[in-house]
MARMAR-496626 format. One line per field, with one value per residue (C-alpha): x, y, z; residue in one letter. Coordinates in pm, 1 decimal. Example, Ala and Ser with C-alpha at 12.3 -4.5 7.8 and 13.67 -1.06 7.14 Angstrom:
xx [1230.0 1367.0];
yy [-450.0 -106.0];
zz [780.0 714.0];
rest [A S];
This chain:
xx [-8388.9 -8068.5 -7745.6 -7493.0 -7190.8 -6863.7 -6660.5 -6320.4 -6033.2 -5796.2 -5457.9 -5168.8 -4969.3 -4654.1 -4361.4 -4066.0 -3752.1 -3549.4 -3816.4 -3803.3 -3428.8 -3161.4 -3068.9 -2847.2 -3068.5 -3380.3 -3203.8 -3099.8 -3445.2 -3645.1 -3631.0 -3381.8 -3483.7 -3216.8 -3174.9 -3156.9 -3209.8 -2938.5 -2698.3 -2771.0 -2696.9 -2373.5 -2271.6 -2320.0 -2115.3 -1830.9 -1827.4 -1782.1 -1513.3 -1333.4 -1337.6 -1207.4 -932.7 -816.6 -816.3 -607.6 -389.4 -315.4 -250.8 -69.0 254.0 275.7 280.6 611.6 932.1 1106.2 1002.0 1127.0 1326.7 1515.1 1599.4 1715.0 1929.9 2096.2 2219.6 2298.4 2485.4 2537.1 2171.1 2110.7 1842.4 1648.8 1641.1 1527.5 1237.2 1143.9 1136.6 910.6 672.4 672.2 593.5 319.9 527.8 542.7 565.8 401.2 71.6 -138.9 -219.0 -582.0 -477.4 -252.0 -547.2 -772.8 -498.1 -449.8 -818.4 -803.0 -506.7 -669.2 -990.9 -783.7 -602.5 -270.4 -96.3 215.5 576.1 810.3 1138.1 1268.2 1231.9 1376.3 1059.1 870.9 489.9 356.6 100.1 379.8 583.1 284.2 167.3 504.3 500.9 128.7 118.1 394.5 208.3 -134.7 2.3 197.7 -1.2 -334.6 -263.8 -131.8 -435.7 -683.0 -500.6 -483.0 -853.1 -958.5 -745.3 -830.8 -1204.8 -1238.5 -1006.5 -1188.6 -1523.1 -1396.0 -1229.3 -1545.2 -1762.2 -1536.9 -1496.8 -1331.2 -1125.0 -752.2 -806.6 -850.7 -472.6 -440.3 -585.9 -308.3 -39.7 -166.3 -240.0 114.8 257.8 46.3 186.4 547.5 676.6 672.4 1023.3 1158.5 951.7 1075.3 1440.2 1406.2 1256.6 1542.2 1803.1 1658.5 1524.2 1748.2 2085.1 2111.1 1897.8 1922.0 1569.1 1460.2 1632.6 1707.8 1505.6 1401.7 1111.8 1324.8 1684.4 1957.7 2005.6 1658.7 1447.3 1073.3 897.6 603.2 815.8 827.0 1171.8 1069.5 740.4 930.6 1170.1 880.1 711.2 1035.6 1119.3 763.2 703.3 887.8 739.4 392.4 430.9 532.8 225.9 -1.7 156.2 137.0 -231.3 -372.9 -438.6 -678.0 -897.2 -908.8 -982.0 -1255.3 -1432.1 -1408.7 -1566.0 -1850.2 -1908.4 -1942.7 -2211.8 -2400.4 -2398.3 -2626.9 -2893.9 -3227.2 -3202.3 -2875.5 -3016.9 -3333.9 -3122.7 -2922.0 -3238.1 -3381.6 -3080.8 -2925.5 -2567.3 -2314.2 -2139.8 -2461.6 -2539.3 -2184.5 -2153.7 -2514.8 -2644.4 -2366.5 -2071.5 -2287.4 -2409.3 -2086.1 -1889.1 -2086.6 -1863.8 -1557.5 -1668.7 -1636.7 -1289.7 -1185.6 -1302.0 -1090.4 -793.4 -847.6 -848.6 -525.7 -356.7 -272.2 -84.5 121.4 318.8 594.5 789.6 769.0 888.9 1177.5 1282.7 1266.3 1364.9 1043.1 957.9 602.2 386.1 475.8 846.4 760.9 562.7 845.0 1101.0 869.0 817.2 1190.3 1252.8 948.1 826.5 482.5 344.9 443.9 320.1 -14.6 -46.5 21.4 -211.7 -482.6 -454.5 -466.4 -767.9 -959.0 -885.1 -1006.4 -1323.8 -1404.9 -1346.3 -1577.8 -1847.4 -1834.6 -1847.0 -2151.5 -2333.5 -2248.6 -2344.5 -2676.6 -2772.4 -2650.9 -2803.2 -3134.0 -3127.2 -2842.6 -3032.1 -3353.3 -3169.1 -3000.1 -3326.6];
yy [-2293.8 -2455.7 -2297.9 -2203.9 -2421.3 -2227.9 -2317.7 -2468.1 -2240.9 -2385.9 -2473.9 -2272.7 -2467.4 -2626.6 -2478.6 -2692.7 -2611.9 -2579.8 -2355.9 -2121.5 -2125.5 -2046.9 -1710.7 -1631.1 -1769.4 -1597.9 -1265.3 -1333.1 -1451.9 -1174.2 -799.3 -666.4 -335.8 -85.5 -97.5 280.5 268.0 11.1 207.6 535.7 378.7 229.4 559.1 745.7 483.5 504.1 885.2 875.9 609.7 825.4 1128.1 920.3 765.3 1104.3 1249.6 961.7 995.2 1355.7 1310.3 975.0 1084.8 1392.5 1169.5 1026.0 1162.2 1402.8 1497.7 1493.0 1813.9 1669.2 1361.8 1583.3 1799.8 1488.7 1404.0 1763.0 1962.1 2270.9 2381.7 2714.3 2755.8 2991.7 2729.5 2466.5 2684.9 2753.2 2376.9 2323.8 2593.2 2435.3 2091.9 2219.1 2163.3 2527.4 2536.8 2880.7 2731.0 2530.0 2168.2 2258.8 2519.6 2263.8 2023.3 2283.8 2373.6 2004.8 1964.2 2273.2 2136.1 1794.0 1927.8 2105.4 1781.8 1904.3 1632.6 1841.1 1775.9 1495.7 1594.0 1242.5 1278.6 1626.8 1831.2 1656.1 1658.5 1363.0 1288.6 1254.0 1022.5 798.1 791.6 650.9 369.2 283.7 112.9 -130.2 -243.7 -262.2 -443.4 -706.0 -762.0 -707.6 -964.3 -1216.0 -1166.2 -1219.7 -1531.9 -1671.2 -1600.7 -1764.1 -2076.1 -2111.2 -2061.2 -2295.9 -2551.9 -2533.5 -2586.1 -2896.5 -3035.5 -2976.0 -3140.6 -3446.2 -3467.4 -3783.7 -3824.9 -3783.8 -3417.1 -3354.4 -3386.5 -3044.8 -2871.6 -2956.7 -2890.8 -2543.7 -2463.1 -2559.4 -2335.0 -2043.6 -2082.2 -2038.3 -1687.4 -1489.4 -1349.8 -1703.4 -1821.3 -1529.2 -1582.8 -1955.8 -1880.6 -1639.8 -1892.4 -2175.2 -2009.7 -1704.4 -1794.0 -2168.6 -2218.5 -1865.4 -1873.1 -1535.3 -1211.4 -1161.7 -844.2 -499.9 -428.0 -425.0 -459.6 -214.3 47.4 -0.5 308.7 266.9 275.9 112.9 -134.2 -511.5 -529.0 -330.4 -519.1 -846.8 -727.8 -631.1 -969.4 -1158.7 -962.4 -985.4 -1356.5 -1482.0 -1236.1 -1287.9 -1665.8 -1641.7 -1426.8 -1680.3 -1971.3 -1790.2 -1692.1 -1990.6 -2204.0 -1956.4 -1922.3 -2295.7 -2388.9 -2127.8 -2231.6 -2601.3 -2547.3 -2342.7 -2612.0 -2877.3 -2664.9 -2589.6 -2951.6 -3046.8 -2796.5 -2921.8 -2758.1 -2937.8 -3275.3 -3213.0 -3120.8 -3440.2 -3646.8 -3509.0 -3643.1 -3313.0 -3331.1 -3301.7 -3014.3 -2810.6 -2883.4 -2795.5 -2458.4 -2337.9 -2433.8 -2524.8 -2306.0 -1999.1 -1985.6 -2101.0 -1819.2 -1540.6 -1518.5 -1528.8 -1207.2 -1006.5 -1144.5 -1079.5 -717.8 -667.1 -818.8 -585.7 -289.7 -392.0 -438.9 -67.6 -111.1 -370.9 -643.4 -462.0 -779.7 -885.9 -546.7 -554.9 -908.6 -848.1 -476.3 -394.3 -21.9 -35.7 155.4 -72.2 4.9 372.0 373.2 201.1 454.9 743.6 605.0 568.3 922.6 1060.8 1219.1 1323.9 1437.3 1117.6 898.7 1076.2 1054.0 679.7 616.4 819.6 619.7 291.8 409.6 519.9 195.2 -16.5 190.8 181.5 -194.7 -244.6 -26.2 -227.2 -549.7 -430.5 -333.1 -663.4 -861.8 -675.4 -764.4 -1123.6 -1194.2 -1009.7 -1115.8 -870.4 -557.2 -683.3 -724.9 -385.7 -215.9];
zz [1011.1 902.5 1030.5 766.1 799.3 776.8 475.2 563.4 482.1 222.5 361.2 222.8 -30.7 101.6 -82.4 -157.5 39.5 -277.5 -433.8 -135.1 -146.9 103.4 250.2 -41.1 -315.9 -181.3 -200.1 -555.9 -664.2 -496.5 -536.3 -282.3 -129.9 -47.2 334.5 384.3 760.1 800.6 580.3 761.5 1098.5 974.9 812.7 1142.4 1322.8 1072.7 1077.8 1454.4 1417.0 1160.6 1392.1 1684.3 1471.3 1338.6 1691.1 1822.8 1515.2 1613.9 1987.0 1989.3 1813.2 2038.0 2344.5 2228.9 2372.5 2135.0 1783.0 1425.3 1470.4 1769.1 1562.8 1277.4 1506.8 1651.5 1301.1 1193.4 1458.0 1243.8 1243.8 1415.3 1684.7 1455.8 1178.6 1427.7 1540.5 1177.6 1116.0 1416.4 1290.9 943.2 1082.1 1314.2 1627.8 1733.8 2111.6 2121.8 2001.9 2243.9 2178.9 2113.8 1856.7 1688.4 1678.9 1513.7 1264.0 1188.6 1100.7 881.6 686.7 668.1 517.8 252.0 168.1 307.9 510.3 568.2 471.0 568.4 730.2 680.5 302.8 258.5 322.2 43.0 71.0 264.5 -6.0 -259.9 -35.3 39.6 -322.5 -428.2 -169.0 -183.1 -526.5 -427.1 -115.9 -280.0 -583.0 -392.0 -71.4 -245.6 -514.3 -260.0 -33.4 -318.0 -436.4 -83.2 -22.1 -349.5 -304.8 64.2 18.0 -278.8 -121.2 213.1 39.9 -139.5 174.4 378.0 111.6 105.9 480.6 602.5 285.6 235.9 155.8 528.8 551.9 386.6 693.2 945.0 682.6 590.8 955.4 1050.7 779.9 903.1 1257.0 1143.1 1225.5 904.5 935.5 968.3 671.1 461.4 554.3 482.4 139.3 61.8 174.5 -36.5 -350.7 -377.5 -225.6 -295.5 -606.5 -744.2 -884.6 -745.9 -643.8 -275.4 -230.6 -356.9 -592.8 -909.7 -1015.4 -922.6 -1191.0 -1337.2 -1394.3 -1333.3 -1668.6 -1842.4 -2034.0 -2066.3 -1906.8 -1598.5 -1556.8 -1580.2 -1309.4 -1081.4 -1129.2 -1069.9 -755.3 -620.1 -676.4 -368.5 -113.6 -261.7 -236.6 129.4 206.4 37.0 225.0 559.5 524.1 333.9 642.0 803.1 493.6 431.0 792.2 828.0 506.6 591.8 935.9 786.7 524.4 793.6 958.5 635.9 515.6 806.0 697.8 564.1 222.7 149.4 248.6 42.2 -259.9 -224.2 -173.8 -498.9 -684.3 -780.8 -907.9 -628.0 -801.8 -808.5 -443.8 -344.1 -516.3 -542.0 -197.8 44.0 -53.1 -127.3 232.6 393.4 228.9 401.3 714.2 489.9 320.8 642.5 708.6 350.5 373.7 684.7 504.6 209.1 446.4 615.4 277.1 279.4 605.4 430.2 595.7 779.8 849.9 484.9 364.0 612.0 519.8 143.8 156.3 -26.8 -63.8 70.8 315.0 606.3 584.6 531.3 856.8 1044.1 922.3 1010.0 1361.4 1423.3 1297.5 1487.0 1164.9 1289.3 954.0 775.3 1061.1 1066.8 688.8 681.8 976.9 804.8 481.4 675.0 877.3 568.8 387.1 680.3 721.1 349.3 339.6 638.1 481.5 159.5 361.8 556.8 237.4 66.9 375.8 407.6 51.5 73.6 414.9 479.1 845.5 903.8 801.9 969.0 1298.7 1272.8 1179.0];
rest [M T A V Q P Q P Q P E P P V R D A L E V G T T A T T T V Q G H S R V P W R F L A G R A A F Y L F T L W A A I T I N F F L P R M M K G D A V D Q Y L S R N R N V S P E A A E A L R A L L G L D T D A S L L Q Q Y V D Y W G L L L R G D L G V S L L H G L R P V T E V I S Q A L P W T V G L V G F A T I V S F A I G T I G G A V V G W R R G S R L D G L I P V T T F L S T I P Y F W L G L L A I A V F S V N L G W F P I G K A Y G V G M T P A L S A E F I G Q V I R H G T L P A A T I V I A S L G G W M L G M R N M M L T V L D E D Y V M V A Q A K G M P N R R V L W R Y A A R N A V L P Q I Q S F A L S I G F I V G G T I V M E M V F S Y P G V G K L L L D A T N A K D Y A L M Q G V F L V I T L S V L V A N I L A D V A Y A F L D P R T R Q T E A];
């Protein structure tokens, strides 16, 4: 009786490296599932972080010596003791209430959207004070950060692709500019372009005597006053983006899929942007999200040098005046912006790089 010979199993077809694609292209080509487990874990982490940040935000100002009422009384000697106690009660600094009770009351006001009033700004609501300063910071620092990220990332990709060429000279130049102290860079820009050449105004967000309005004249004033501080922010931060992207490009260019694409005779432009730069930009996304979050905090030094009415200068004034309500409100806005930016970065990174959500899961 003849034994049945087992049939050889067919070998799986060898898929081309370019057909399979890279981490980024595979995600684009395939159907991306929503990583619910990954998102739930990150949401729990960020909720705990938010609670911890708000708790620190409450206790930290109260560890400082003195308070806003003491600072106010030092400038106004004719305030009666009864009025001073009424101010403390209004600002949540009533000494009759325990610190725990103040903490519970603070959470109650916070959940109702009440951030208190600012003694530094004539008992105006903190939300109103912050809402007036926030657009200036977001508009100026946000625009400068996006421009710097775009120029640095694209420039770093090109420099990394053409490694060994004269373009490598851009890296030490931009890195040197980023090491210059910002206050010195800002003062130098004012001295050259404002004082000597007279191309730009010295400071402020718009001209003296101008009334904010949605008009061509006012918008022109805002652009003219914001050009110089925005340019200094771009110059100061460009080196980091360009250097980081160039280093990632040098790593990605040694990968197999890039060499296979080049061996198949694909155009260099397609290999650069579709295969190399798409994967090299992934770490830049996390850094960019952090930068977007810290935009709300503004650049305190920039706002001091150019007398710009942003959130950074508002926080500095509130700290000097020990205005607890205003300090807590600004810190809360900065904390929320950083957390939201990190959440968006995690979600984007999970969809762009499946290894992230697989590791977390």
